[in-house]
C-alpha positions, -999 to +999 in steps of 0.1 A: -126+212+129-100+197+107-074+221+121-084+213+157-080+176+151-046+181+135-034+202+165-047+177+190-030+148+173+002+168+168+003+175+206-002+138+214+025+127+190+051+153+202+044+142+238+051+106+228+087+112+216+114+137+211+136+145+182+164+123+196+142+093+193+146+092+155+176+075+139+192+096+113+195+079+079+221+093+056+216+072+025+216+092-007+186+078-026+201+093-058+230+068-057+210+038-069+223+005-079+214-008-114+188-033-102+164-056-122+130-072-117+123-109-114+128-115-151+158-093-156+139-062-164+162-031-158+148-006-133+135+026-147+147+054-124+120+077-110+121+113-096+121+101-059+121+063-059+128+033-081+105+009-062+071+012-045+061-015-021+026-017-005+011-041+020-026-039+032-044-048+063-082-050+068-111-031+084-095-011+112-099+025+124-069+047+128-065+046+165-068+009+171-039+005+147-018+034+159-022+022+195-003-010+186+034-004+194+044-022+161+026+005+141+033+035+163+070+026+162+070+019+124+068+055+113+091+066+141+119+041+136+118+027+100+142+046+077+129+081+071+094+070+083+064+092+083+028+089+095+001+100+070-021+111+098-051+123+078-055+094+053-089+082+043-102+052+025-127+056-003-158+036+006-172+004+021-170-026+018-135-038+011-133-046-026-139-011-041-110+002-020-087-024-036-098-013-070-089+022-060-054+011-052-046+003-089-073+021-108-078+054-089-115+048-087-140+025-070-162+025-102-191+032-078-190-005-068-204-013-034-201-050-030-175-077-023-191-100-049-171-112-078-171-086-106-151-083-138-141-048-149-140-049-187-133-028-217-118+007-214-127+007-177-101-021-170-073+004-177-051+004-145-017+016-133-004-017-147-010-003-183+010+028-174+038+009-158+042-015-187+042+013-213+072+028-195+089-006-191+084-006-153+082-041-137+053-050-114+039-079-095+012-089-070+019-114-042-008-130-021-006-152+009-022-186+004-027-179-033-036-214-045-011-214-074+026-204-075+021-181-105-007-170-128-043-158-126-065-178-101-100-168-111-122-184-083-132-163-053-112-184-029-094-218-026-117-247-019-113-282-003-121-312-025-157-312-012-162-277-025-162-258+008-141-227+011-108-228+029-112-205+059-089-176+068-071-179+034-068-160+002-098-142-012-101-126-047-117-094-034-083-085-017-063-091-048-076-065-073-056-076-104-078-106-109-109-084-115-095-065-145-099-078-180-067-062-192-049-085-167-069-118-164-072-121-202-034-116-207-012-146-198+019-125-197+004-102-171-011-132-152+025-144-148+032-113-126+008-127-100+024-150-074+020-169-042+036-149-015+064-173-011+078-159-043+081-125-027+107-138-003+125-156-031+127-124-052+137-104-021+165-128-013+177-127-049+176-089-050+151-091-079+119-074-067+098-057-093+095-019-092+058-020-081+052-045-054+016-052-041+014-076-012-018-091+002-017-111+035-042-138+042-075-132+062-058-140+095-027-120+091-044-089+076-067-086+106-099-093+087-107-125+107-087-114+137-080-079+150-054-051+150-033-069+176-030-100+155-021-079+124+005-061+145+020-093+157+022-106+122+040-075+110+064-077+139+073-113+134+073-115+096+083-080+084+100-057+108+135-069+102+130-063+065+112-030+070+140-016+093+172-032+084+172-046+048+193-021+028+182-035-005+145-032+004+149+004+016+173+018-010+157+038-038+124+029-023+091+042-011+073+017+012+037+019+023+016+001+049-021+008+054-055-008+057-083-009+031-110+008+052-121+017+087-137-009+109-166+013+119-191+023+092-216+041+115-224+075+101-201+069+071-197+102+051-218+120+077-198+119+110-164+135+114-135+114+126-128+077+125-164+069+115-157+087+082-132+061+070-101+076+087-074+049+085-037+044+095-011+048+068+027+050+071+054+054+045+092+050+048+123+043+028+150+066+014+127+082-011+116+103+019+135+132+034+126+143+069+143+175+080+131+174+116+107+158+141+077+176+126+083+160+093+075+126+108+038+132+104+019+147+075-017+160+078-026+163+041-059+145+034-046+116+013-067+088-001-062+056-020-060+074-053-029+092-040-010+060-047-016+062-084-010+100-084+023+095-065+035+068-090+026+090-119+044+121-105+074+099-098+078+083-132+060+107-155+062+141-138+024+146-139-008+132-125-042+122-140-028+097-165-056+073-156-081+101-160-098+094-128-093+104-092-056+104-097-062+138-114-071+154-081-057+132-053-027+148-035+007+133-042+027+120-011+051+148-001+085+135-011+104+152+003+085+173+027+081+207+011+066+227+039+030+227+026+015+202+050 
């Protein structure tokens, strides 16, 4: 069944475009500038990339996202883009998937309610990055403060009612981990999204960049079309044409989970948490048209596994699902 789905999707994709549709990018990702993070931290060179950027949408199945031209064009036209066509989220609802992004596990959590992950369980990719001197930061739209740990679930008006369509804690996983929220130095790596654009303009992005749109822009309170329009108007110029952003970089765009939970873990296809995910940047090497899509069954723990392999040359350093999750194929090695 899996092979049949892959063949069908391959046929559809090949019919959509030819090899001539892809711009050839000749950047040598090994020739990297000596860059620094926001506080002057020198970049630590990795095997494939020096910076990993990720941005997350909300609650959409694979095809409703891929059917939007913004997203179907992203992996075709962004520098060295690739579709991760067989990518799956971990669970439902949203929050545990966000935990998986930085901790390589959902902790078996099945709620969007506020939770604090404490003790040894609060060990995340942040701990690994800092041990190696790799800079990191989280940026969130409508984050109520410019910098620091904002503990409440969401911003509120003076009368105590929640600001609608804004920031929510469940989509910004750092706040839920004791090793971060109890450490002021680490809290200082959490920013309102406006600081992302400042750091980008200054050429001082950290090496691990986690970006969370607000509830309108990520599609949570809207839909795939709204999310696509937000990406088109706010991000595409950066994604396609910003040399600093794409040099020595692996960039990633996905959603947290599918929108349809019917038959979760029992029905094949989109109902089984199949989601859109695309990667690009000069960390990737595509030899031909077929390299534009990858059918390895990746999941959110593949993020940690890929970071570990890039900077440490091994996986499983968190001792969780990063031990088994497949590493993004950088460059394509003929196994997918």
